[in-house]
C-alpha positions as CSV (number, residue, x, y, z in Angstrom):
1,X,0.0,0.0,0.0
2,X,1.6,3.3,-1.0
3,X,1.6,6.4,1.2
4,X,-1.3,8.2,-0.5
5,X,-3.5,5.1,-0.2
6,X,-2.6,4.8,3.5
7,X,-3.5,8.4,4.0
8,X,-6.8,8.0,2.3
9,X,-7.6,5.0,4.5
10,X,-6.8,6.9,7.6
11,X,-9.1,9.7,6.6
12,X,-11.9,7.3,5.9
13,X,-11.4,5.6,9.2
14,X,-11.5,9.0,11.0
15,X,-14.8,9.8,9.2
16,X,-13.6,12.7,7.1
17,X,-16.2,13.7,4.5
18,X,-16.0,12.0,1.1
19,X,-15.5,15.5,-0.4
20,X,-12.5,16.2,1.8
21,X,-11.0,12.8,1.1
22,X,-11.4,13.2,-2.7
23,X,-10.1,16.8,-2.6
24,X,-7.0,16.1,-0.4
25,X,-6.1,12.9,-2.2
26,X,-6.4,14.6,-5.6
27,X,-4.3,17.6,-4.6
28,X,-1.5,15.5,-3.1
29,X,-1.4,13.0,-5.9
30,X,-0.8,15.8,-8.5
31,X,1.8,17.4,-6.3
32,X,3.7,14.2,-5.6
33,X,3.7,13.2,-9.2
34,X,4.7,16.6,-10.6
35,X,7.8,16.6,-8.2
36,X,8.5,12.9,-8.5
37,X,8.4,12.6,-4.7
38,X,9.1,9.0,-3.5
39,X,7.9,7.6,-0.2
40,X,11.5,7.8,1.2
41,X,11.9,11.4,0.1
42,X,8.6,12.4,1.6
43,X,9.2,10.7,4.9
44,X,12.6,12.4,5.4
45,X,11.8,15.8,3.9
46,X,12.0,19.0,6.1
47,X,10.0,22.2,5.8
48,X,13.1,23.8,4.3
49,X,13.0,21.3,1.4
50,X,9.2,21.2,0.9
51,X,8.3,24.9,1.1
52,X,10.2,25.9,-2.1
53,X,8.6,23.0,-4.0
54,X,5.2,24.1,-2.7
55,X,5.7,27.7,-3.7
56,X,6.6,26.8,-7.3
57,X,3.7,24.3,-7.5
58,X,1.2,26.8,-6.2
59,X,2.4,29.5,-8.7
60,X,2.4,27.1,-11.6
61,X,-1.1,25.9,-10.8
62,X,-2.3,29.5,-10.3
63,X,-4.0,28.4,-7.1
64,X,-6.5,30.9,-5.6
65,X,-7.0,31.5,-1.9
66,X,-9.2,28.4,-1.2
67,X,-7.1,26.0,-3.3
68,X,-3.9,27.1,-1.7
69,X,-5.4,26.6,1.8
70,X,-6.7,23.2,0.9
71,X,-3.4,22.1,-0.6
72,X,-1.4,23.2,2.5
73,X,-3.9,21.7,4.9
74,X,-3.8,18.4,3.0
75,X,0.0,18.2,3.2
76,X,0.1,19.2,6.9
77,X,-2.5,16.5,7.7
78,X,-0.6,13.9,5.5
79,X,2.6,14.4,7.6
80,X,0.7,14.4,10.9
81,X,-1.1,11.2,10.2
82,X,1.5,9.2,8.4
83,X,4.8,10.3,10.0
84,X,3.6,12.0,13.2
85,X,5.4,15.1,12.1
86,X,4.1,18.6,12.6
87,X,5.2,20.5,9.5
88,X,5.2,24.3,9.8
89,X,3.9,25.7,6.6
90,X,2.6,28.9,8.2
91,X,5.0,31.1,6.1
92,X,3.0,30.3,3.0
93,X,-0.4,29.9,4.5
94,X,-2.8,32.6,3.0
95,X,-4.0,34.9,5.8
96,X,-6.7,37.0,4.2
97,X,-9.4,36.0,1.7
98,X,-9.7,38.5,-1.1
99,X,-13.2,40.0,-1.3
100,X,-13.6,39.6,-5.1
101,X,-16.7,38.6,-7.0
102,X,-16.4,35.4,-9.1
103,X,-16.1,35.7,-12.8
104,X,-19.0,34.3,-14.7
105,X,-19.2,32.7,-18.2
106,X,-22.1,33.9,-20.4
107,X,-24.4,31.3,-21.8
108,X,-22.7,31.8,-25.2
109,X,-19.3,31.2,-23.6
110,X,-20.6,28.0,-21.9
111,X,-22.0,26.8,-25.3
112,X,-18.6,27.6,-26.9
113,X,-16.8,25.7,-24.2
114,X,-18.9,22.6,-24.6
115,X,-18.7,22.7,-28.5
116,X,-14.9,22.4,-28.4
117,X,-15.1,19.0,-26.6
118,X,-15.1,16.0,-29.0
119,X,-14.7,13.4,-26.3
120,X,-18.3,12.6,-25.2
121,X,-17.3,11.6,-21.6
122,X,-15.4,14.9,-21.1
123,X,-18.3,16.9,-22.6
124,X,-20.9,15.1,-20.5
125,X,-18.9,15.7,-17.2
126,X,-18.6,19.4,-17.7
127,X,-22.2,19.7,-19.0
128,X,-23.4,17.8,-15.9
129,X,-21.6,20.3,-13.6
130,X,-23.3,23.2,-15.3
131,X,-26.7,21.6,-15.7
132,X,-27.0,20.6,-12.1
133,X,-24.9,23.4,-10.4
134,X,-22.5,20.8,-8.9
135,X,-19.2,21.1,-7.0
136,X,-16.5,19.0,-8.7
137,X,-16.5,16.5,-5.8
138,X,-20.2,16.1,-6.1
139,X,-19.9,15.2,-9.8
140,X,-17.1,12.7,-9.0
141,X,-19.2,11.0,-6.3
142,X,-22.4,10.7,-8.5
143,X,-23.5,7.1,-9.0
144,X,-25.7,5.7,-11.7
145,X,-28.4,5.0,-9.1
146,X,-28.5,8.7,-8.2
147,X,-30.1,9.6,-11.5
148,X,-33.9,9.1,-11.5
149,X,-35.1,9.5,-15.1
150,X,-38.7,8.7,-14.1
151,X,-39.0,11.7,-11.7
152,X,-36.4,13.7,-13.7
153,X,-34.4,14.3,-10.5
154,X,-30.8,13.7,-9.4
155,X,-29.8,12.9,-5.8
156,X,-26.7,14.7,-4.6
157,X,-25.5,12.7,-1.6
158,X,-23.0,13.6,1.2
159,X,-22.4,17.1,-0.3
160,X,-20.6,19.9,1.6
161,X,-21.8,19.8,5.2
162,X,-22.8,16.1,4.8
163,X,-26.3,17.1,3.6
164,X,-28.2,15.4,0.7
165,X,-30.2,17.4,-1.8
166,X,-32.3,16.9,-4.9
167,X,-31.8,18.8,-8.2
168,X,-33.7,18.8,-11.4
169,X,-32.6,16.6,-14.4
170,X,-32.7,18.5,-17.6
171,X,-34.1,16.6,-20.6
172,X,-31.1,17.7,-22.6
173,X,-28.7,16.4,-20.0
174,X,-30.6,13.1,-19.8
175,X,-30.2,12.6,-23.6
176,X,-26.5,13.4,-23.4
177,X,-26.1,11.0,-20.4
178,X,-27.8,8.2,-22.4
179,X,-25.5,8.8,-25.4
180,X,-22.5,8.8,-23.1
181,X,-23.7,5.6,-21.3
182,X,-23.9,3.7,-24.6
183,X,-20.2,4.4,-25.3
184,X,-18.6,4.0,-21.8
185,X,-21.0,1.7,-19.9
186,X,-19.9,2.7,-16.3
187,X,-20.5,0.1,-13.7
188,X,-21.0,2.1,-10.4
189,X,-19.9,5.7,-10.5
190,X,-21.5,7.7,-13.3
191,X,-18.1,8.8,-14.4
192,X,-15.3,6.3,-13.8
193,X,-11.5,6.3,-14.3
194,X,-9.8,4.1,-16.8
195,X,-9.6,1.2,-14.4
196,X,-13.0,1.8,-12.8
197,X,-13.7,3.5,-9.5
198,X,-14.0,7.2,-9.0
199,X,-12.6,9.6,-11.7
200,X,-9.8,11.7,-10.4
201,X,-10.3,15.4,-9.5
202,X,-6.9,16.3,-11.2
203,X,-8.0,14.7,-14.5
204,X,-11.4,16.5,-14.3
205,X,-9.7,19.9,-13.7
206,X,-7.4,19.2,-16.7
207,X,-10.4,18.5,-18.9
208,X,-11.8,22.0,-18.0
209,X,-8.5,23.8,-18.5
210,X,-7.9,22.2,-21.9
211,X,-11.4,22.9,-23.0
212,X,-11.2,26.5,-21.9
213,X,-8.0,27.0,-23.9
214,X,-9.5,25.4,-27.0
215,X,-12.5,27.6,-26.7
216,X,-10.3,30.8,-26.6
217,X,-11.8,31.9,-23.3
218,X,-9.5,34.5,-21.8
219,X,-11.3,35.2,-18.5
220,X,-9.7,33.9,-15.3
221,X,-12.2,31.1,-14.7
222,X,-12.0,27.7,-13.0
223,X,-14.0,24.5,-13.0
224,X,-16.1,25.9,-10.2
225,X,-17.1,28.8,-12.5
226,X,-19.6,26.5,-14.1
227,X,-21.4,26.2,-10.8
228,X,-21.3,30.0,-10.4
229,X,-22.6,30.4,-13.9
230,X,-25.4,28.0,-13.3
231,X,-26.6,30.0,-10.3
232,X,-26.2,33.4,-12.1
233,X,-28.0,32.3,-15.2
234,X,-31.0,31.0,-13.2
235,X,-31.2,34.3,-11.3
236,X,-31.1,36.2,-14.5
237,X,-34.0,34.2,-15.8
238,X,-36.1,35.1,-12.7
239,X,-35.7,32.0,-10.6
240,X,-36.4,32.8,-6.9
241,X,-33.2,33.0,-4.9
242,X,-34.6,30.7,-2.3
243,X,-34.9,27.9,-4.9
244,X,-31.4,28.6,-6.1
245,X,-30.3,28.2,-2.5
246,X,-31.8,24.8,-2.3
247,X,-30.4,23.7,-5.6
248,X,-26.9,24.8,-4.6
249,X,-27.1,23.3,-1.1
250,X,-26.3,26.5,0.7
251,X,-27.1,26.6,4.4
252,X,-27.0,30.4,4.5
253,X,-29.0,32.4,2.0
254,X,-26.3,35.1,2.3
255,X,-24.0,32.9,0.3
256,X,-26.6,32.6,-2.5
257,X,-27.2,36.3,-2.5
258,X,-23.6,36.8,-3.7
259,X,-24.9,36.0,-7.2
260,X,-27.2,39.0,-7.1
261,X,-23.9,41.1,-7.1
262,X,-22.6,39.6,-10.3
263,X,-25.9,39.3,-12.3
264,X,-25.8,42.3,-14.6
265,X,-29.2,41.3,-16.2
266,X,-30.9,41.6,-12.8
267,X,-29.4,45.0,-12.2
268,X,-30.4,46.2,-15.6
269,X,-34.0,45.2,-15.0
270,X,-34.5,47.1,-11.8
271,X,-37.0,49.9,-12.2
272,X,-35.8,53.3,-10.9
273,X,-38.2,55.0,-8.6
274,X,-37.8,58.0,-10.8
275,X,-40.1,56.3,-13.3
276,X,-43.0,56.5,-10.8
277,X,-42.7,60.3,-10.2
């Protein structure tokens, strides 16, 4: 059993959420592979050796505040659980979250993004994220049994905060899923890796980055932008913000209200009180 598998097993035994396990495992796997870090080198590494590697990696990946925090937290936990070492990465730990509004893709940009993808599995994964407003981890954990084509609903289980929710199944998405299913025939997870089991988060992120580049999209956007765009486009079409809150699985409606700040259509449709004078 390699070190990453041991780490994943420890997190499972300690009842970490499936989302945390998938995120931490994916982040560390990509980092270890890109730096060719063997088990021996990892075990005997010091902060002095690791921090320069981490800085280069964070910059090359253009990690934002949240991704940088997750990456550093994952590596600290890895050392604590496997080697009983408390690694001090405080010098590169982000201290203040920037108060910036998320970039949003227009519907034409979303269409452009999807149209550049020839691989039906890749196109279906990104389309599913947008159509259902999913976090990447939620997509990766989707199982075939979660899709109810009779009721036209999809069950999102063990999402952030360990709460389940239901979202609507678009007829267009159902058709695409059926076409994808005929080609790939997944056995358990809706989207599986080459050898079965859960598809990796690093591979999913690469699918998005490659597709964005092919589509010529210059905005600074990430895979999570598809979820932001889902919420913003619903709001612009007049969907009640409380319904959007339920679809996204937000506990606090204040989080959902963030999308009212980026929806230019909603702002443009507000009637000035001057009109009533």
